[in-house]
C-alpha positions, 0 to 999 in steps of 0.5 A: 494088700494085707487083710487089714488094709483090705478090710479098711478099704472095704469099709470105706468103699462098700456104700459107694460101690453099692450106691453105684450099682443100685442106681444102675440096677434098681434092685437092692438084692442085685446091687448087694450081690454085685458089690460083693462080687466086685470086692471079691474080684478086687481081692483076688487081683490084689492077692495075685500080686497085681500092682494097683496104682489107684485102688478106688478107680480099679474097684469101680472099673471092676464094678462096672465090668461086673455090672456089664456081665450082670446084664449080659447074663441076666438069667445066670445063677446069682453069686452065693452070699453064704459062701462069701460070708464064710470067707469073711465078707460082710453084706452091706447094710445102709440107709441109702434105700430109705433115704432115696424113698423119702426125698422127692427131689432126689426121685425127680433128679433120678427120674430125669437122669434116666432121660439123658444119654447113658454116658452123660448119666454115667459121668454125672453119677461117677463124678458128683455122686461117687466123688471120683476125679476126672482122672479116675473116671477116664480110667474107668471109662477108657476115655481121655481126660479132656473127653470126660470134661467135655462129657461132664459139661454136656451132661450137666447142660442136658440135665439142666435142660430137662430139669428146668 
C-alpha cells in the first residue's frame, strides 16, 4: 500500500475505528490513542509486504486486538501521540462525542446495549454502526458466517426485549 493509498484509507476509516473504540472504552483520549495505534499496526503490516485481502476487516481485527491488549495492561504507559504526529499520523477530531451527548435516544440505546451479552453487543455495533458485512464480522470474531447471522438475530431480539 502506497503512502497515498494509506492516507485515503486512513481518512475513510478513522472515524469508524474511533467510534468502535470509543463505544468500548467510554474514554475520548483512550479511543484516540487506540485508534492511532491500530492504524500504526495496520501500516506496519502493509509496509512489511503482508498481503491484505480485506483491509477494512483486517483493520477492525487489529483494533479489536489493540482493545483487548488495552484492557489486559490497563496500567501500562500510553502510546506517545507526539511520536506518531512526527511520523505523519493525525489525531482524529470529530463531533461524534458531541452528537452522542445531545441525543437522548442514542443514550438510551447505548445504555441498553450495555445490558445485553457482550457478544450480542459486539455484532450489533459491528454490523449496524460500523456497517461491516457478515463476512467481515466473521473474520474479525473468528466465527462462521452462519454463527454471526444467528448471533445477530439473537442480539436484535435481546435488544428489542430490553427496549420495549
